[in-house]
Every structure is written in structure tokens, then in C-alpha cells.
N, C-alpha and C positions, 0 to 999 in steps of 0.2 A: 459769574454763576452762583458763586457762595453768598455775595451780596443780595443777589435776587431771592437767593432761599431762605436768607435770613428776613428779609422785608417780607415775604409770603408768611413766614412763621409768624412774624411780630401781627401782621394783619389778622391773621387767624386766631392768634390768642385774643387780641384785642377784641374782636367780633365775638369769640367764644364768651369771653369775660362778661360782655355786655348780656348775652343770654342767660349767662350763668347767674348774675345779679338778680335779674327779673326773675328767673326762677325760684332762688332762693326767698326773696321777697313774698313771692307767693304761696311758698310752703309755709313760712313763718306766720303768715296771715291766717292760716287755716287751724283754729284753735283745737277742731275737733281730732286733729292730727297731731299737734304740737302737745298740748295739754297731756295726754296718757302718755306718751313718749317721755317727756318732761318729768312727769311724777314718778314713772317707774325708773328712769334713770336716776333720780334722786334717791329713790326708796331702796332699790337693789343693793347699793353699797353699803346701807345702814344694815341692812339683812346679813349682809356677807361678813360686815364687822362683829355683829354679835355670833355669827358662826363662829370666826375666828377666836372669839373670846372664850366660847363654849369648847371648842377643841383643845385650846390650851389649859382650860380647867380641867378637864376631863383626862386627858393625858399626862398632866403634871401631877396626878397622884400615882403613877406607876414609873416615876424617876426617867428611865432612858428612853420611854415613849415620848416625851416632851420634844424632842427633835423632830417629830412627825408634825407636830402642830405648827412648827415654825416653817416646815417646808410646805405647808397647806396655805399659809398665809400668802406669799408670792402667787400661789396657783389661784387662790380667790381675786387676786388683783386681776390676774389676767381674764379671769370669768366676767368680773367686772366689766372690763372694757369690752368682752365679746357681747355681752347681753343686750346692750342698747343696739348694738349693729344689726342683730337678729330682728329687732323690731322696727328699728329705721328702715328695713329692707322694703317695705312696703313702699317708700317713698322712690326708690329706684324702681321697684315693679311697676309702677304708674306712670313713668317717665313718658313711655309715648301711648300705650295701649290705655292708660287714663285720661290722656287728653283724647283720645279717639273717642270713648264712651262719653264724655262731657260734650262732644261736637266742636271742640276748639284746635282739633287737629289741623284741618285744613288752613285756617289763617296762620298757623304755626310754620306749616311745609311751606306757605306761600311767600315767606319772608325772603327777601332779596340776598339771601345768604348762600354758602356752598354747605354740600352735605357734610363735608368735614367740620366746618364752622359750628353747624346745627348740632352735629353730633358729641362734638367735644363739650360745647356750652351745656347741653342737658346732663353729660356724664359727670362733668364737674358739679354741677347743682345738685346731683343725687349723691355725690360722695362727700360734699361737704357738711350736712346735716348728721350724718350717721358719725364721721370722724369726731366732730364735735361733741355730740352725744357721748361716747365713748370716751373723750378726754374727761368732760365733766363727770361722768361715774369714776374714772380713777381718781381724780382729785379729790371727792367727796370722800370716797374709800380711805386715801391716805390721811386726810384729815381726822377722820374718826380711828384709823389707826394709832395716829400720834397721840391722840386725845385719851383714848382708852387703853391702848396695850404699851405706849411709849416706844412704838417700833417706826423706823424708818428703813425703806430697804435700800440696799447699796446702790449706787448710782449707777453701774452698770446693768444691774439686774432689771430697775427702773426703766434704762433707755431700752433694753432689749424688749419689755413688755410694751413700751409705747409703740416700738418699731413693728412688732408683731401684730399689735392691734391695728395700726394703721394700715398694714399690708392685707390682714384678713377683712378689714373693711373695704380697702378699695377692690380685693379679688371677687367679693361676695355683690358688691355694687356693680363692677364691669359685667360681672355675669348677669346680674339681674336686668340692665340695661339691654344686653344682648337681647334676654328673653321677652323683653317689653316691647322690643322693636320688631319682634317676629311672632306675636300673638295678637288676635282679635278681642279678648276680652281680659279683665282684670282677674277674672275666676281661672281662667285658663293659665295665666301667668304666675298667679299663686300656687297652683297646683304644680308648674313646672320649677317653681322656687325650692323645690324639696330637693332636687338635683343640685342644688347649691348649697343649702343649708346641711343637707346629711353629710357630705364629704366634709364640709368644714368642722362639723361637730366632731366626726372622726379624728379631723386633725387637732383638735383640741384635746381629745382623749390622749393621743399620742403626746402631745406636749405636756399633759400632766405626768405622764410616767418620766419624761425627761427632768421635769422640775422635781417631782419626788426623790429621784436619785441625784438632784444638783448637778446634773450635767449641763450646765447652762451654755457652754460653747455651742453646743447642738443648737441651739434657739438660733444662731447667727445664721446657721445653713438652712433651718426652715424658713426664715425671712427671706434668705436670697432665693430659696424655690417660689416663695409667694410673689417675690417681685417680678419674676420670669412670668409666673401665671398672669399677673397684671398684664404686663405688656404683650401677652400673647391674646387675652381677652379683648383688650383694646383695639389690639390689630384687627381681631375677628369681627369686631364690631364695627369698626372704620370699613372694612372690606365690603362686608355685608349690607350696611346700610344704603338704603335708596329710598328716597321720598315717594317716588313714583309708585313703587311696589307697595309700600303701606298703605297709599290711597286706594290702590286697585285691588288690595287682597280681600278676598271674600271670606266667608266662614271656612276655617280650617277642616280638611277631611282626610282621614287615613286611607290612603290608595295602595293598598296590599298589591293590588294586581299590577300597578305601574311600577310599584318597587320591584315585584317578582321579575317582570319583563325587562327591567333594566339589568338587574342582576344576572338573569338568564343570557341577555345579548352580551355583556359583557366577558361572561364566562366563556361561551360558545363562539360566539362570533363578534370580537372586538373590531374599534376601527382601525387598529394598527395590523390587522390580519388582511387587509386588502380584499376582501370579500372571498378568500379562500374558504372551502368547505372546513367543517371541525374533523380534526382525526388526530391522531398520537403522532404523527409524523409532524403535522405543523405545529401541535403543542410543544414538542421538543425541538422542533428545528427552528420556530420562529418565534412562539408567545414565550417561551422561557428565557430563551436570549434577550428579548424585548424587556421582559420584567426585571431581569438581572441589571441590564443597564439602567432601568428606570430605578433600582434599589441601590445602586452605587454610591450616590451622594450619603446615603442613610448608613452604608457598611462603613463608608469614609468616616462618619461620626461614632460608629459603635466600637470600632477597634481601638481608636485611642481610650474611649470610655472603658475598655475592658482591660486594656494596659494599666490605666489609674485604678481599677479595682484591684487588680494583682497586685500593684503597689501599697494601696492600702491595707491589703492582707498582710503583707510583708510587714509593714508599720505595726501591724496590731500584734503581731507574733511576738516583734520585739518589746512592745510595752505590756502586754499581757502572756508571758511564757506558760506552756503547759507544765505542769509538776513533773519532776522527774520520774522515768519509768511508764509514763503513759504510753509512750510511742516505743514499747518494747516488741519487736516484731517477731521475737522468737516464739511469741504465742500464737502467731498467724499459722493456720493450716487451712487446706481444702474447706474443711467442714466449717472455717468461720464465716465464709462467705453465705452460706446457707442459713445461718444463724442471724444475720444482719436484720431480717423483720422482726426479729425478737426485741429489737430496740423500740419499738412502737410507731416510729415516726418515718421510717423507710419503706418502700415498697417491695413486694416479694422480688428477690433477686433471681428472677427468671426474665426470659426475653420478652414476654407479653407484659408481665410487671414493670419491667423498666421503660418499654416502648409506651404502654397507656400512660404512665407517671410523666414522662417526658413530653408527650402529646396535650395531656391535660394543662401540662404549665405553660406550654407555647400559645396554647388556645386563651388560656386565662391572660397571657400577655396580650394578645390581639385585643380581647375586650377592653382589657384596662386602658390600651393605648386610645381606643376612642374617647374615653373621659379625662384624658391626661395630656392631650396634643403630643401623644407618644412617648412621652418622658418614663411612664411607670414600665412601660416595655422594657425599654433599656435598664432601668433600675433592676427591674426582676431577673434580666440575665446577669447584671454585674453582680448580684447577691452570691451565686455559688461560684463565680470566678475570684470574689473575694475570699470565700472559704478556702478554695484552693490555693490562693495564693497564701493564706494563712499556714495551712499545715505544711504547704512547701517550706517556707520558712522555717516552721517548727521543725521539720526533719532536718533542715541544713543545720540547726543550731545544736540539734542533738547528737551530731557527728554523722549523720547518714548524707550520703551524696545527694545533690540536687537533681542531677541527672537521672540517678537511679530512680528517685520519686517521679519525675516526668514520664520516663520509659515504662514504669510499672504500674503507675496508678493511673495516668491520663492518658499517654499516647494510643494504646491499642485500640481505643474506642472513641476516644475524644478526636482524633484526626478526622473522623465522619461526623461525630455528634456536635461539636463545636462548628462545624462551617453550616451545618443545618440550622441549629440556633440563631446563629448570625443572620441567615437569609430570613429566615422567620422573623425575627425582631426587626429586620430592616423594613420589610414590607409591613410589620406592624406600626413602625413608627412612620412609614409613608401615610399608612391611614391617619393617625392622628395628626399627620403635618397638613392635610388636606382641609382640617379645620380652619386653619389659619393662613390657608394661601388663597390668593384671589382668583375667584372664579373665573374661567375663561372658555366660552362657547358652552356652559352648562351651568345649571344649578348647583348651589353647594350639596344638596341631598344626591344629586345625580352623580357627582363627582365622587362621594364619600361611599354609594352603593358599589361604583365601578372599581375604586379602591378595594371595598371588601372582596370583590369577586375576584379581583387579582390576587388577594392575599389567600383566598381559598384556592385558587389554582395552583399557585406556587407551592401551597402547604400541600396538597392533594399528590401533585404530580413529581415534585421534588425534595421537600422536607419529609413527608411520611415515609418514603422509601429509604431515606438515609437514616433516620431515626430507627427503623426497623433494623437495618443492617448494624448500626451502632449498638442497639439494645443487644443483638446476637452476640456481639463482640466483647460488649461489657459482661454479659453475663457465661460464656464460654473461654473466650480468649484471654480477656484481661487478667483473672484469677492466676491461670497457668503461667502468664508471661510475668506477674507479680512475683510468684513462688520461685521461678527460675531467677529473675532478677536478684533477689534478696538471698538465694541459695537456701531455701525452706522447702519442706516437703508438705 
């Protein structure tokens, strides 16, 4: 069995590489595409080298500010690698839809190869030029830095930037190939490319903060996250690619009526209901238990993630302890909770204020799940758990009982709020997972709309009532329990 799988993989790789070689040769022959990208790839590193020199010259006048210039240099190195990728993205966007507009798609799809071999070949062909262009830009920039500033980045930092550049290129190209195989014109593909470029640009901004603070270890985690995104996008493309659908697909139309009917049918009369009419009895007796069973695998992933988040909070509390006296509970009184909104970043400490804030946060997690395969929904839930873990450990270090912290600060409302948040996040993660699951008996769009309807149903009938109860407990019970646990008035 293993030998057969290896033989199949070798054959797929061989055929895919033949397609890749053919596509790369055709790309390199098109001087109208290669010449502008090549010139920009060579010119932009020289521009960034001049920028680095100007930054160093300017900041050196102010003594201690010179360190900022040297932080800018590796950041510009990363930008130099990202710049040609964004321009070379046009190659990936034309992978399939460009062939269709040039009337060369039919002969390509008629080749005696499998969908997997064809897709992998086109994917590799779209990946090679952007990655090579990024490496060329980085090389030119490094040569310029060595000549003009006599600077050579540390080997570890250089490897990190090369890995990040490669992963960013692969993510963007893999996403562009998926877009190209599901649009009917290059114009539409270019418009949809904004959903690829904008998130990557935001990621580069986040990486800039990391590099300016010289927290270079974080870059490895970003690279790992990008690798996961690459795998998911490749899996998505392979599962959805179908040459017959590409040939038969007509002009794209937005059918809001069909989408609404799918959502309404899944919300009121899902197939799992067996034809029983909609009622609260059926919703709570059948639909909700069915949804809970569907969410069980996601819950099994979320619970360990939350445990990891709490552990990270404990670790950070040990590494970055709070100053002495910050956790002085003697200053806490019943009036303190009413003054919490004065901090500016907290909601009103009322039932409605807490409830509306939690609802917004979990709905945002649901939206973010659609654009991140469910990952961001889990991360958004992990963030407050990490903060709680940090303060729990900080209280323990300052001499307070960890049990008192849990009973006073978390347990009264958390026993209701945390299960609600886990359930909402599980359904959000399930929505994101639909993007990379093999469609069975329905299109990707239908499955996605059905998962959205399931998320809304669970949110309305289970999560919101639990969040309302938790908000009431947090606003009215938790303060009293906290004061009682710590013997305060």
C-alpha cells in the first residue's frame, strides 16, 4: 500500500514538473511581463538601500536615535522581498483565467493528465517566478548594503527573512491560483486579488512592529502560521479544482435570492430535521443537540488551545512580573467596579454593556473565521484566556491564593460565559473549516451558507441567552463574591 502511494506520488510529481517547466518557459518568453517585473525588482532594492543610508545619516545626528536606523535596515530587507511578490502576483492570477481569455484553456484541460497533476503543475509554475524575483531583490539589496554601509545581517535574521519571504510568496500565489480557477476574467481576478494583497500587507505591518522591537523569535511563529495557511490553500485548491466546471462556467452572477433561500432553509428546515416543522421544541430538542455533536471536534481542538493560552499567561507573568503594589486589593470597593469604564478601553460595567461587548466580540470572531479557515476565531478566544492566566499567576506570585482568584474573579460568571464562548468559537471554526473540506453533495458556496445558518441558529438560541445570563452575573454577582472572598467592603 505504501509502495503504491509512493509510486503515485512520484508519477504525479513527474507529470506536474513537466507542466511546470512548460509554463515557466512560456512566462519567461513574455518580455512584456518579465521586463517590467525584472526592472522593478532590480531598481527597488537600490531605492531601499538609499533609504537606509538616508535614515542612518538623519538619525546619527541625534545620538541614541541611530539604533532606530539599524532596526529599519532589516525591515527594508523584508520589504524588498515582498515588493516583487506583489507585482509577480499577476502571473498567478492568470494561471487559469488568462488561458481562458486567450482561448488556450481547452487544449490545456484536454491533456491526458489528472486534475491533481494539472493543478500542481500550474501552481508550481506560478510560484517559481515570484520566489526567484524576491530572492533576486534581496540579493541586490544585500550587495548594496555591503558596498555602501558595510552591513551584513546576522545569519539567523537573514534566514528568517528568507523563510518569511518564501512563505508570503507561497501564500499569495496559492490564494491567487484558487482565485484564478474560479473566475471568468482577468479583471475579476485582479479585483478579487485585493483579498490576498490587503491581508498580507497588514501582516507586513505587524512584522514591522516585531522587527522594530527586535523580537525576532516571533518571526518563526509567523512563518509557521504562514506555512499552515499555504497547506490549507493548496488543499482548498486541490479539492475545488474541476476542469469540467471551469469549461462550463458562464458569466459570474450574484444570486442573492438563491443565497437567502439556502440560508432560510438551513435555519428553519435543515435536512437533519427530517421534515418536522420549525418550532422551539424541535430547535432545542433536535437541532441544538445535532449542532453540538457537529461542533464536538472543534470543541476538542479549542479546549487544549485554551489550556495552552493559560499556560502562556503563566509563563509571561513569570517573565514580565508586575511591579510591587499593583495588585493591592485593599483599594478595591464596590465603587471601583462602577469606575472601570473610566479606563477608556472597557465597556460599561452593566448587564447590557457587558452583554453587547461579548456579542460583538464573538460575532467578530465568526466573521474573521471565514477569512482565516477558523484560526483567528480560536486566537481571539485565546487572547483573554492568556490575560486571565497572566493575572492569575501574578496574584499567586504576589502571595494571594490562586483558588481565591478563580472563585472571586472568574467562577461566578465564567461558569456560564466560557461555555458560551467555546460553543460560538467552535461553530465559527467549523465555518472556516468548510473552506478546506471536500464538498460532498453540495457546492462550496452552499456548504458555507449552511454553516453560517448553523452558526446563527446556535448563536441566537444558545449563545446569546448564556451571554445575557453571564453578563447579569458579572455585573451583579461577581463583585459581591469578589469582595466577600477577599474580605473587603
